[in-house]
N, C-alpha and C positions, 0 to 999 in steps of 0.2 A: 369166080362168078360162074363159070361152066359148069362145076359140080354142083353148086347150088339150083341152077336151072335144072339139070338132070335130075335130082333128088326131089324138087319141090314144084317145078315147073315155073318158078319166078326167080327173080335174082334183085338183090338189093345192093346198094353201094355206100361206100363210108362217106360221111360228110362232115364238115367243121360247123356247119351252120351261119356261114358269112357269105356276102355277095362280095365279088371281086370288082375292081375297077379295070376291067381288061383292056382300057385305052391307056393306062398307066405305062409310061416308056422308061422309067427309071428301074433300077435293080432291085428285084424282090417282087412281090406280090401285094398290092395295096387294097386294103378293104374299101368299099367304095363308100362314098357320102351318104347315099340312099340305097335302099334296097330296090330290087326290080319293080317292086309294086308302088314304090315312092316311100315306103315306110323305112323302119330301121334296116340297116346292112347286116346286122347281127341278130339273128333269128333268137327271141326272147325263149329263154329257158334251154337253149341249144348247147352244144359242146363249147362253141366259141363264146357265149355269153358266160357260161359258168367258169371258163379261163380268163375272162376279163378282157377279151379282144374288144376293140372300140373301132369306130369308123375312123379311117385315116391312118391306122396301123399299117406298117409294111412288114410282111413277113418274109424274113431274109434266109431262114434255115429251118429244115424239118429233122429232127434227130441229128442235129450237128452238120448236115448236108445243105449247101448252100441253095438257094431257090432264086432263079433269076427272072422268072416272069409268072403271071397268073396261071398260064397253062401248064407250066412246070410244077407248080403247086397242086394243081388238080392231079396231073400224073402221078406225084409223090403220094398223095392222099388215096387215091385208087388203089395203090400197090398194097395198101393195107386193108384189113376187114373191120367192120362195124365191131366196136368194143375194144379195139387196139388202142393203146395210149401213145400219143405223139408228144414230143418236147418240141416246142417251137421257139424260134428267135425272133423277136419283132423289134422295130424301131418306132419309136413313140417320141413325139417332140424332141428329135434328135439324140435320144438316148436309147441303148439297147436294154432290152429286158427279155426274159424267159417265162414261157407258160407251159403248163402240161395240160392236156386235155384227153379225154376218151373220146373216140369217134362215134357219132351216132350214125343213123342209116336212113336211105331214102330208097324210093323205088320200091319193087315187089307187086305192084299192080298190073 
């Protein structure tokens, strides 16, 4: 990000395009039931939607490395660049599933 600021005067950061339930106390990062604006917690047409992520899914790993909280998912996501591909492990309805997505970007304003 520092290099991007120096070169362009602004910086973007990578996004999955989901709203997390930051009050969730279980293991992993749970996708909220509603977005911050009361709408969908998965941005329509965003990386998460394209990968099939749904409200209530719990993200338990990024690229095979465990995720224990929403904060940890944010840190692991921001360690990448927009356009990078991530492999996520999800728990949905008690079953484990895997999805692949390409990170979007936000910011730069």
